[in-house]
PDB file with one MODEL, atoms N, CA, C and O in Angstrom:
MODEL        1
ATOM      1  N   MET A   1      37.511 -34.400  12.040  1.00  0.00           N
ATOM      2  CA  MET A   1      37.355 -32.663  13.032  1.00  0.00           C
ATOM      3  C   MET A   1      35.741 -32.091  11.839  1.00  0.00           C
ATOM      4  O   MET A   1      35.518 -32.244  10.638  1.00  0.00           O
ATOM      5  N   GLY A   2      35.050 -31.507  12.838  1.00  0.00           N
ATOM      6  CA  GLY A   2      33.922 -30.616  12.695  1.00  0.00           C
ATOM      7  C   GLY A   2      34.029 -29.456  12.162  1.00  0.00           C
ATOM      8  O   GLY A   2      35.042 -28.760  12.228  1.00  0.00           O
ATOM      9  N   GLU A   3      32.572 -29.041  11.364  1.00  0.00           N
ATOM     10  CA  GLU A   3      33.055 -27.708  10.755  1.00  0.00           C
ATOM     11  C   GLU A   3      32.443 -26.396  11.254  1.00  0.00           C
ATOM     12  O   GLU A   3      31.246 -26.109  11.280  1.00  0.00           O
ATOM     13  N   VAL A   4      33.810 -25.422  11.767  1.00  0.00           N
ATOM     14  CA  VAL A   4      32.854 -24.471  12.200  1.00  0.00           C
ATOM     15  C   VAL A   4      31.973 -23.324  12.023  1.00  0.00           C
ATOM     16  O   VAL A   4      32.105 -22.300  11.351  1.00  0.00           O
ATOM     17  N   THR A   5      31.432 -23.566  12.468  1.00  0.00           N
ATOM     18  CA  THR A   5      29.553 -22.568  12.519  1.00  0.00           C
ATOM     19  C   THR A   5      29.858 -21.011  12.442  1.00  0.00           C
ATOM     20  O   THR A   5      30.781 -20.331  12.892  1.00  0.00           O
ATOM     21  N   GLN A   6      29.125 -20.815  11.962  1.00  0.00           N
ATOM     22  CA  GLN A   6      29.346 -18.820  11.901  1.00  0.00           C
ATOM     23  C   GLN A   6      29.081 -18.217  13.073  1.00  0.00           C
ATOM     24  O   GLN A   6      29.384 -17.027  12.978  1.00  0.00           O
ATOM     25  N   ILE A   7      28.663 -18.482  14.113  1.00  0.00           N
ATOM     26  CA  ILE A   7      29.257 -18.116  15.216  1.00  0.00           C
ATOM     27  C   ILE A   7      30.546 -18.166  15.490  1.00  0.00           C
ATOM     28  O   ILE A   7      31.320 -17.209  15.465  1.00  0.00           O
ATOM     29  N   GLU A   8      30.824 -19.401  15.784  1.00  0.00           N
ATOM     30  CA  GLU A   8      32.298 -19.708  15.702  1.00  0.00           C
ATOM     31  C   GLU A   8      32.855 -19.016  15.131  1.00  0.00           C
ATOM     32  O   GLU A   8      33.202 -18.077  15.846  1.00  0.00           O
ATOM     33  N   GLN A   9      33.108 -18.943  14.358  1.00  0.00           N
ATOM     34  CA  GLN A   9      34.188 -18.019  13.152  1.00  0.00           C
ATOM     35  C   GLN A   9      34.123 -16.885  13.423  1.00  0.00           C
ATOM     36  O   GLN A   9      35.102 -16.139  13.412  1.00  0.00           O
ATOM     37  N   TYR A  10      32.476 -16.391  13.841  1.00  0.00           N
ATOM     38  CA  TYR A  10      33.111 -14.740  14.011  1.00  0.00           C
ATOM     39  C   TYR A  10      33.366 -14.543  15.395  1.00  0.00           C
ATOM     40  O   TYR A  10      33.528 -13.324  15.455  1.00  0.00           O
ATOM     41  N   VAL A  11      33.508 -15.019  16.601  1.00  0.00           N
ATOM     42  CA  VAL A  11      34.332 -15.694  17.748  1.00  0.00           C
ATOM     43  C   VAL A  11      35.578 -15.444  17.365  1.00  0.00           C
ATOM     44  O   VAL A  11      36.215 -14.422  17.616  1.00  0.00           O
ATOM     45  N   ILE A  12      35.988 -16.518  16.659  1.00  0.00           N
ATOM     46  CA  ILE A  12      37.511 -16.535  16.184  1.00  0.00           C
ATOM     47  C   ILE A  12      37.792 -15.262  15.732  1.00  0.00           C
ATOM     48  O   ILE A  12      38.569 -14.466  16.260  1.00  0.00           O
ATOM     49  N   ASP A  13      37.041 -15.077  14.597  1.00  0.00           N
ATOM     50  CA  ASP A  13      38.077 -13.562  13.740  1.00  0.00           C
ATOM     51  C   ASP A  13      37.576 -12.140  14.899  1.00  0.00           C
ATOM     52  O   ASP A  13      38.042 -11.114  14.404  1.00  0.00           O
ATOM     53  N   ARG A  14      36.804 -11.813  16.221  1.00  0.00           N
ATOM     54  CA  ARG A  14      36.759 -10.485  16.235  1.00  0.00           C
ATOM     55  C   ARG A  14      37.589 -11.103  17.712  1.00  0.00           C
ATOM     56  O   ARG A  14      37.302 -10.279  18.580  1.00  0.00           O
ATOM     57  N   VAL A  15      38.324 -12.003  18.227  1.00  0.00           N
ATOM     58  CA  VAL A  15      39.747 -11.974  18.826  1.00  0.00           C
ATOM     59  C   VAL A  15      40.516 -12.269  18.272  1.00  0.00           C
ATOM     60  O   VAL A  15      41.406 -12.244  19.122  1.00  0.00           O
ATOM     61  N   ARG A  16      41.184 -12.726  16.974  1.00  0.00           N
ATOM     62  CA  ARG A  16      41.939 -12.317  16.804  1.00  0.00           C
ATOM     63  C   ARG A  16      42.325 -11.285  15.892  1.00  0.00           C
ATOM     64  O   ARG A  16      43.407 -11.239  15.307  1.00  0.00           O
ATOM     65  N   GLU A  17      41.006 -10.121  15.759  1.00  0.00           N
ATOM     66  CA  GLU A  17      41.414  -8.993  15.395  1.00  0.00           C
ATOM     67  C   GLU A  17      41.514  -8.207  17.221  1.00  0.00           C
ATOM     68  O   GLU A  17      41.857  -7.029  17.122  1.00  0.00           O
ATOM     69  N   LYS A  18      41.397  -8.434  17.996  1.00  0.00           N
ATOM     70  CA  LYS A  18      41.612  -7.580  19.103  1.00  0.00           C
ATOM     71  C   LYS A  18      42.877  -8.140  19.741  1.00  0.00           C
ATOM     72  O   LYS A  18      43.293  -7.553  20.740  1.00  0.00           O
ATOM     73  N   ARG A  19      43.639  -9.358  19.221  1.00  0.00           N
ATOM     74  CA  ARG A  19      45.089  -9.599  19.421  1.00  0.00           C
ATOM     75  C   ARG A  19      45.642  -8.463  18.780  1.00  0.00           C
ATOM     76  O   ARG A  19      46.086  -7.507  19.416  1.00  0.00           O
ATOM     77  N   LYS A  20      45.632  -8.543  17.383  1.00  0.00           N
ATOM     78  CA  LYS A  20      46.350  -8.094  16.595  1.00  0.00           C
ATOM     79  C   LYS A  20      46.109  -6.161  16.445  1.00  0.00           C
ATOM     80  O   LYS A  20      46.835  -5.382  15.829  1.00  0.00           O
ATOM     81  N   GLU A  21      44.814  -5.836  17.267  1.00  0.00           N
ATOM     82  CA  GLU A  21      44.235  -4.310  17.509  1.00  0.00           C
ATOM     83  C   GLU A  21      45.725  -4.466  18.497  1.00  0.00           C
ATOM     84  O   GLU A  21      46.716  -4.050  17.896  1.00  0.00           O
ATOM     85  N   HIS A  22      45.924  -4.856  19.521  1.00  0.00           N
ATOM     86  CA  HIS A  22      46.581  -4.757  20.205  1.00  0.00           C
ATOM     87  C   HIS A  22      48.277  -5.480  20.620  1.00  0.00           C
ATOM     88  O   HIS A  22      48.962  -5.569  21.639  1.00  0.00           O
ATOM     89  N   GLY A  23      48.378  -5.801  19.483  1.00  0.00           N
ATOM     90  CA  GLY A  23      50.234  -5.887  19.328  1.00  0.00           C
ATOM     91  C   GLY A  23      50.541  -7.596  19.758  1.00  0.00           C
ATOM     92  O   GLY A  23      51.634  -8.156  19.671  1.00  0.00           O
ATOM     93  N   ILE A  24      49.134  -8.261  20.275  1.00  0.00           N
ATOM     94  CA  ILE A  24      49.511  -9.294  20.901  1.00  0.00           C
ATOM     95  C   ILE A  24      49.539 -10.803  20.151  1.00  0.00           C
ATOM     96  O   ILE A  24      48.668 -11.239  19.399  1.00  0.00           O
ATOM     97  N   THR A  25      50.833 -11.510  20.582  1.00  0.00           N
ATOM     98  CA  THR A  25      51.037 -12.224  19.608  1.00  0.00           C
ATOM     99  C   THR A  25      50.658 -13.556  20.072  1.00  0.00           C
ATOM    100  O   THR A  25      50.413 -13.675  21.272  1.00  0.00           O
ATOM    101  N   GLN A  26      50.595 -14.306  19.511  1.00  0.00           N
ATOM    102  CA  GLN A  26      49.557 -16.031  19.665  1.00  0.00           C
ATOM    103  C   GLN A  26      50.118 -16.483  21.390  1.00  0.00           C
ATOM    104  O   GLN A  26      49.360 -16.812  22.303  1.00  0.00           O
ATOM    105  N   LEU A  27      51.674 -16.374  21.473  1.00  0.00           N
ATOM    106  CA  LEU A  27      52.059 -16.786  22.607  1.00  0.00           C
ATOM    107  C   LEU A  27      52.221 -15.540  23.990  1.00  0.00           C
ATOM    108  O   LEU A  27      52.837 -15.903  24.992  1.00  0.00           O
ATOM    109  N   GLU A  28      51.945 -14.867  23.965  1.00  0.00           N
ATOM    110  CA  GLU A  28      51.387 -13.613  24.833  1.00  0.00           C
ATOM    111  C   GLU A  28      50.108 -13.895  25.072  1.00  0.00           C
ATOM    112  O   GLU A  28      49.820 -13.509  26.205  1.00  0.00           O
ATOM    113  N   LEU A  29      48.737 -14.652  24.236  1.00  0.00           N
ATOM    114  CA  LEU A  29      48.107 -14.369  24.539  1.00  0.00           C
ATOM    115  C   LEU A  29      47.965 -15.553  25.366  1.00  0.00           C
ATOM    116  O   LEU A  29      47.379 -15.661  26.443  1.00  0.00           O
ATOM    117  N   ALA A  30      48.626 -16.464  24.660  1.00  0.00           N
ATOM    118  CA  ALA A  30      48.281 -17.999  25.638  1.00  0.00           C
ATOM    119  C   ALA A  30      48.418 -17.902  27.008  1.00  0.00           C
ATOM    120  O   ALA A  30      47.704 -18.444  27.852  1.00  0.00           O
ATOM    121  N   ILE A  31      49.828 -16.839  27.274  1.00  0.00           N
ATOM    122  CA  ILE A  31      50.054 -17.228  28.540  1.00  0.00           C
ATOM    123  C   ILE A  31      49.150 -16.019  29.732  1.00  0.00           C
ATOM    124  O   ILE A  31      48.768 -16.051  30.901  1.00  0.00           O
ATOM    125  N   ALA A  32      49.131 -15.002  28.540  1.00  0.00           N
ATOM    126  CA  ALA A  32      47.711 -14.530  29.023  1.00  0.00           C
ATOM    127  C   ALA A  32      46.265 -15.069  30.097  1.00  0.00           C
ATOM    128  O   ALA A  32      45.885 -14.994  31.265  1.00  0.00           O
ATOM    129  N   LEU A  33      45.834 -15.637  28.746  1.00  0.00           N
ATOM    130  CA  LEU A  33      44.852 -16.206  29.056  1.00  0.00           C
ATOM    131  C   LEU A  33      44.986 -18.179  30.000  1.00  0.00           C
ATOM    132  O   LEU A  33      44.039 -18.860  30.395  1.00  0.00           O
ATOM    133  N   ASN A  34      45.937 -18.394  30.037  1.00  0.00           N
ATOM    134  CA  ASN A  34      46.607 -19.334  30.710  1.00  0.00           C
ATOM    135  C   ASN A  34      46.166 -21.031  30.393  1.00  0.00           C
ATOM    136  O   ASN A  34      45.823 -22.079  30.941  1.00  0.00           O
ATOM    137  N   VAL A  35      46.497 -20.330  28.944  1.00  0.00           N
ATOM    138  CA  VAL A  35      46.455 -21.867  27.869  1.00  0.00           C
ATOM    139  C   VAL A  35      47.277 -22.211  26.719  1.00  0.00           C
ATOM    140  O   VAL A  35      47.797 -21.321  26.046  1.00  0.00           O
ATOM    141  N   SER A  36      47.458 -23.689  26.398  1.00  0.00           N
ATOM    142  CA  SER A  36      49.259 -23.961  25.712  1.00  0.00           C
ATOM    143  C   SER A  36      48.958 -22.872  24.382  1.00  0.00           C
ATOM    144  O   SER A  36      47.833 -22.460  24.103  1.00  0.00           O
ATOM    145  N   GLU A  37      50.379 -22.463  23.539  1.00  0.00           N
ATOM    146  CA  GLU A  37      50.303 -21.527  22.241  1.00  0.00           C
ATOM    147  C   GLU A  37      49.393 -21.595  21.681  1.00  0.00           C
ATOM    148  O   GLU A  37      48.421 -20.910  21.360  1.00  0.00           O
ATOM    149  N   GLY A  38      50.054 -23.170  21.494  1.00  0.00           N
ATOM    150  CA  GLY A  38      49.029 -24.415  20.327  1.00  0.00           C
ATOM    151  C   GLY A  38      47.864 -25.074  20.905  1.00  0.00           C
ATOM    152  O   GLY A  38      47.650 -26.263  20.669  1.00  0.00           O
ATOM    153  N   PHE A  39      47.031 -24.318  21.714  1.00  0.00           N
ATOM    154  CA  PHE A  39      45.453 -23.974  21.435  1.00  0.00           C
ATOM    155  C   PHE A  39      45.255 -22.737  20.952  1.00  0.00           C
ATOM    156  O   PHE A  39      44.579 -22.675  19.926  1.00  0.00           O
ATOM    157  N   ILE A  40      45.710 -21.609  21.467  1.00  0.00           N
ATOM    158  CA  ILE A  40      45.623 -20.668  20.571  1.00  0.00           C
ATOM    159  C   ILE A  40      45.585 -20.340  18.683  1.00  0.00           C
ATOM    160  O   ILE A  40      44.736 -19.769  17.998  1.00  0.00           O
ATOM    161  N   GLY A  41      46.715 -20.899  18.366  1.00  0.00           N
ATOM    162  CA  GLY A  41      47.283 -21.496  17.010  1.00  0.00           C
ATOM    163  C   GLY A  41      46.001 -22.334  16.409  1.00  0.00           C
ATOM    164  O   GLY A  41      45.552 -21.976  15.320  1.00  0.00           O
ATOM    165  N   SER A  42      45.488 -23.293  17.006  1.00  0.00           N
ATOM    166  CA  SER A  42      44.838 -24.283  16.617  1.00  0.00           C
ATOM    167  C   SER A  42      42.967 -23.118  16.668  1.00  0.00           C
ATOM    168  O   SER A  42      42.143 -23.127  15.753  1.00  0.00           O
ATOM    169  N   VAL A  43      42.844 -22.360  17.898  1.00  0.00           N
ATOM    170  CA  VAL A  43      41.499 -22.127  17.113  1.00  0.00           C
ATOM    171  C   VAL A  43      41.337 -21.091  15.905  1.00  0.00           C
ATOM    172  O   VAL A  43      40.470 -20.930  15.046  1.00  0.00           O
ATOM    173  N   GLU A  44      42.945 -20.248  16.313  1.00  0.00           N
ATOM    174  CA  GLU A  44      42.349 -19.614  14.884  1.00  0.00           C
ATOM    175  C   GLU A  44      43.090 -20.073  13.979  1.00  0.00           C
ATOM    176  O   GLU A  44      43.796 -19.276  13.360  1.00  0.00           O
ATOM    177  N   SER A  45      43.140 -21.831  13.580  1.00  0.00           N
ATOM    178  CA  SER A  45      43.366 -22.285  12.143  1.00  0.00           C
ATOM    179  C   SER A  45      41.768 -23.003  12.031  1.00  0.00           C
ATOM    180  O   SER A  45      41.110 -23.306  13.027  1.00  0.00           O
ATOM    181  N   ARG A  46      41.386 -23.166  10.846  1.00  0.00           N
ATOM    182  CA  ARG A  46      40.724 -24.313  10.167  1.00  0.00           C
ATOM    183  C   ARG A  46      40.310 -25.581  10.513  1.00  0.00           C
ATOM    184  O   ARG A  46      39.217 -26.140  10.595  1.00  0.00           O
ATOM    185  N   LYS A  47      41.624 -25.939  10.723  1.00  0.00           N
ATOM    186  CA  LYS A  47      42.465 -27.085  10.291  1.00  0.00           C
ATOM    187  C   LYS A  47      41.589 -28.050  11.520  1.00  0.00           C
ATOM    188  O   LYS A  47      41.109 -29.183  11.466  1.00  0.00           O
ATOM    189  N   PHE A  48      41.669 -26.532  13.124  1.00  0.00           N
ATOM    190  CA  PHE A  48      41.277 -27.929  14.319  1.00  0.00           C
ATOM    191  C   PHE A  48      39.847 -27.400  14.106  1.00  0.00           C
ATOM    192  O   PHE A  48      39.322 -26.704  13.237  1.00  0.00           O
ATOM    193  N   ASP A  49      39.411 -28.011  15.258  1.00  0.00           N
ATOM    194  CA  ASP A  49      37.683 -28.192  16.379  1.00  0.00           C
ATOM    195  C   ASP A  49      38.510 -27.127  18.345  1.00  0.00           C
ATOM    196  O   ASP A  49      37.766 -26.719  19.237  1.00  0.00           O
ATOM    197  N   ASP A  50      39.948 -27.022  18.365  1.00  0.00           N
ATOM    198  CA  ASP A  50      39.293 -26.116  19.358  1.00  0.00           C
ATOM    199  C   ASP A  50      39.039 -24.841  19.356  1.00  0.00           C
ATOM    200  O   ASP A  50      39.706 -24.251  18.505  1.00  0.00           O
ATOM    201  N   LYS A  51      38.182 -24.019  20.106  1.00  0.00           N
ATOM    202  CA  LYS A  51      36.932 -22.452  20.117  1.00  0.00           C
ATOM    203  C   LYS A  51      37.436 -22.276  21.547  1.00  0.00           C
ATOM    204  O   LYS A  51      38.099 -22.969  22.318  1.00  0.00           O
ATOM    205  N   TYR A  52      36.986 -21.338  21.585  1.00  0.00           N
ATOM    206  CA  TYR A  52      36.872 -20.184  22.788  1.00  0.00           C
ATOM    207  C   TYR A  52      35.734 -20.732  23.796  1.00  0.00           C
ATOM    208  O   TYR A  52      34.585 -20.806  23.361  1.00  0.00           O
ATOM    209  N   ASN A  53      35.886 -20.947  24.536  1.00  0.00           N
ATOM    210  CA  ASN A  53      34.502 -21.315  25.472  1.00  0.00           C
ATOM    211  C   ASN A  53      33.861 -19.805  25.924  1.00  0.00           C
ATOM    212  O   ASN A  53      34.064 -18.761  25.303  1.00  0.00           O
ATOM    213  N   LEU A  54      32.957 -19.954  27.276  1.00  0.00           N
ATOM    214  CA  LEU A  54      32.166 -18.590  27.699  1.00  0.00           C
ATOM    215  C   LEU A  54      33.930 -18.254  28.925  1.00  0.00           C
ATOM    216  O   LEU A  54      34.648 -17.265  28.772  1.00  0.00           O
ATOM    217  N   ARG A  55      34.121 -19.073  29.711  1.00  0.00           N
ATOM    218  CA  ARG A  55      35.144 -18.663  30.275  1.00  0.00           C
ATOM    219  C   ARG A  55      36.271 -18.079  29.861  1.00  0.00           C
ATOM    220  O   ARG A  55      36.798 -17.157  30.485  1.00  0.00           O
ATOM    221  N   HIS A  56      36.826 -18.671  28.551  1.00  0.00           N
ATOM    222  CA  HIS A  56      37.759 -17.841  27.411  1.00  0.00           C
ATOM    223  C   HIS A  56      37.842 -16.286  27.129  1.00  0.00           C
ATOM    224  O   HIS A  56      38.783 -15.494  27.186  1.00  0.00           O
ATOM    225  N   LEU A  57      36.266 -16.121  26.743  1.00  0.00           N
ATOM    226  CA  LEU A  57      35.631 -15.007  26.301  1.00  0.00           C
ATOM    227  C   LEU A  57      35.259 -13.888  27.375  1.00  0.00           C
ATOM    228  O   LEU A  57      34.945 -12.721  27.141  1.00  0.00           O
ATOM    229  N   ASN A  58      35.366 -14.512  28.581  1.00  0.00           N
ATOM    230  CA  ASN A  58      35.206 -13.405  30.057  1.00  0.00           C
ATOM    231  C   ASN A  58      36.860 -13.597  30.402  1.00  0.00           C
ATOM    232  O   ASN A  58      37.174 -12.407  30.432  1.00  0.00           O
ATOM    233  N   GLU A  59      37.834 -14.172  30.617  1.00  0.00           N
ATOM    234  CA  GLU A  59      39.301 -13.019  30.788  1.00  0.00           C
ATOM    235  C   GLU A  59      39.573 -12.975  29.251  1.00  0.00           C
ATOM    236  O   GLU A  59      40.480 -12.173  29.025  1.00  0.00           O
ATOM    237  N   LEU A  60      39.257 -13.364  28.504  1.00  0.00           N
ATOM    238  CA  LEU A  60      39.631 -12.107  26.700  1.00  0.00           C
ATOM    239  C   LEU A  60      39.546 -11.153  27.285  1.00  0.00           C
ATOM    240  O   LEU A  60      40.584 -10.610  27.662  1.00  0.00           O
ATOM    241  N   ALA A  61      38.088 -10.496  27.630  1.00  0.00           N
ATOM    242  CA  ALA A  61      36.943  -9.137  27.767  1.00  0.00           C
ATOM    243  C   ALA A  61      38.011  -8.388  28.278  1.00  0.00           C
ATOM    244  O   ALA A  61      38.509  -7.341  27.866  1.00  0.00           O
ATOM    245  N   LYS A  62      38.498  -9.652  30.008  1.00  0.00           N
ATOM    246  CA  LYS A  62      40.103  -8.793  31.063  1.00  0.00           C
ATOM    247  C   LYS A  62      41.171  -8.070  30.359  1.00  0.00           C
ATOM    248  O   LYS A  62      41.654  -6.942  30.453  1.00  0.00           O
ATOM    249  N   ILE A  63      41.467  -9.577  29.280  1.00  0.00           N
ATOM    250  CA  ILE A  63      42.626  -9.153  28.721  1.00  0.00           C
ATOM    251  C   ILE A  63      42.728  -7.520  28.051  1.00  0.00           C
ATOM    252  O   ILE A  63      43.441  -6.566  28.364  1.00  0.00           O
ATOM    253  N   PHE A  64      41.738  -7.680  27.062  1.00  0.00           N
ATOM    254  CA  PHE A  64      41.120  -6.671  26.020  1.00  0.00           C
ATOM    255  C   PHE A  64      40.561  -5.495  26.907  1.00  0.00           C
ATOM    256  O   PHE A  64      40.053  -4.549  26.305  1.00  0.00           O
ATOM    257  N   ASN A  65      40.602  -5.469  28.123  1.00  0.00           N
ATOM    258  CA  ASN A  65      39.770  -3.910  28.242  1.00  0.00           C
ATOM    259  C   ASN A  65      38.636  -4.144  27.907  1.00  0.00           C
ATOM    260  O   ASN A  65      38.033  -3.075  28.011  1.00  0.00           O
ATOM    261  N   CYS A  66      37.881  -5.011  27.516  1.00  0.00           N
ATOM    262  CA  CYS A  66      36.714  -4.807  26.938  1.00  0.00           C
ATOM    263  C   CYS A  66      34.966  -5.396  27.282  1.00  0.00           C
ATOM    264  O   CYS A  66      34.875  -5.354  28.509  1.00  0.00           O
ATOM    265  N   SER A  67      34.056  -5.737  26.887  1.00  0.00           N
ATOM    266  CA  SER A  67      32.322  -6.508  27.370  1.00  0.00           C
ATOM    267  C   SER A  67      32.875  -7.763  26.404  1.00  0.00           C
ATOM    268  O   SER A  67      33.517  -7.589  25.368  1.00  0.00           O
ATOM    269  N   PRO A  68      32.458  -9.171  27.006  1.00  0.00           N
ATOM    270  CA  PRO A  68      32.502 -10.013  26.766  1.00  0.00           C
ATOM    271  C   PRO A  68      31.329 -10.044  25.442  1.00  0.00           C
ATOM    272  O   PRO A  68      30.918 -11.041  24.849  1.00  0.00           O
ATOM    273  N   LYS A  69      31.009  -8.794  25.247  1.00  0.00           N
ATOM    274  CA  LYS A  69      29.661  -8.816  24.186  1.00  0.00           C
ATOM    275  C   LYS A  69      30.318  -8.469  22.983  1.00  0.00           C
ATOM    276  O   LYS A  69      29.911  -8.790  21.867  1.00  0.00           O
ATOM    277  N   ASP A  70      31.469  -7.727  23.248  1.00  0.00           N
ATOM    278  CA  ASP A  70      32.619  -7.441  22.212  1.00  0.00           C
ATOM    279  C   ASP A  70      32.646  -8.121  20.557  1.00  0.00           C
ATOM    280  O   ASP A  70      32.404  -7.843  19.382  1.00  0.00           O
ATOM    281  N   PHE A  71      33.089  -9.112  21.383  1.00  0.00           N
ATOM    282  CA  PHE A  71      33.165 -11.012  20.769  1.00  0.00           C
ATOM    283  C   PHE A  71      31.988 -11.355  20.065  1.00  0.00           C
ATOM    284  O   PHE A  71      32.278 -11.978  19.044  1.00  0.00           O
ATOM    285  N   LEU A  72      30.928 -11.213  20.195  1.00  0.00           N
ATOM    286  CA  LEU A  72      29.674 -11.387  19.836  1.00  0.00           C
ATOM    287  C   LEU A  72      28.911 -10.887  18.647  1.00  0.00           C
ATOM    288  O   LEU A  72      29.003  -9.661  18.714  1.00  0.00           O
ATOM    289  N   PRO A  73      28.416 -11.114  17.907  1.00  0.00           N
ATOM    290  CA  PRO A  73      27.456 -10.401  17.053  1.00  0.00           C
ATOM    291  C   PRO A  73      26.413  -9.197  17.634  1.00  0.00           C
ATOM    292  O   PRO A  73      26.439  -8.826  18.807  1.00  0.00           O
ATOM    293  N   ILE A  74      25.635  -8.738  16.771  1.00  0.00           N
ATOM    294  CA  ILE A  74      24.545  -7.719  17.700  1.00  0.00           C
ATOM    295  C   ILE A  74      23.484  -8.512  17.431  1.00  0.00           C
ATOM    296  O   ILE A  74      22.776  -8.631  18.431  1.00  0.00           O
ATOM    297  N   VAL A  75      22.993  -9.240  16.269  1.00  0.00           N
ATOM    298  CA  VAL A  75      22.183 -10.275  15.594  1.00  0.00           C
ATOM    299  C   VAL A  75      22.884 -11.389  15.429  1.00  0.00           C
ATOM    300  O   VAL A  75      24.059 -11.609  15.133  1.00  0.00           O
ATOM    301  N   PRO A  76      21.133 -12.663  15.889  1.00  0.00           N
ATOM    302  CA  PRO A  76      22.395 -14.236  15.523  1.00  0.00           C
ATOM    303  C   PRO A  76      22.521 -13.987  14.066  1.00  0.00           C
ATOM    304  O   PRO A  76      22.242 -13.083  13.278  1.00  0.00           O
ATOM    305  N   LEU A  77      23.027 -15.102  14.040  1.00  0.00           N
ATOM    306  CA  LEU A  77      23.828 -15.141  12.862  1.00  0.00           C
ATOM    307  C   LEU A  77      23.351 -16.696  12.091  1.00  0.00           C
ATOM    308  O   LEU A  77      23.868 -17.043  11.030  1.00  0.00           O
TER     309      LEU A  77
ENDMDL
END
């Protein structure tokens, strides 16, 4: 397993926050994102190497009705 970078963890944390703000479960998000429920759990867990990619961020922005940049920090980490 690789180590999660600061930027990757930042994105993961922002997506988890949005998911919880909207009252969406990991399963509901997985269905909306067209991925397995296990994928969302793996991304949110530090035990696995799964990460969101740019396509995911674009689709997540549609799901949460926000900009893809809302998942990224204002300044580089």
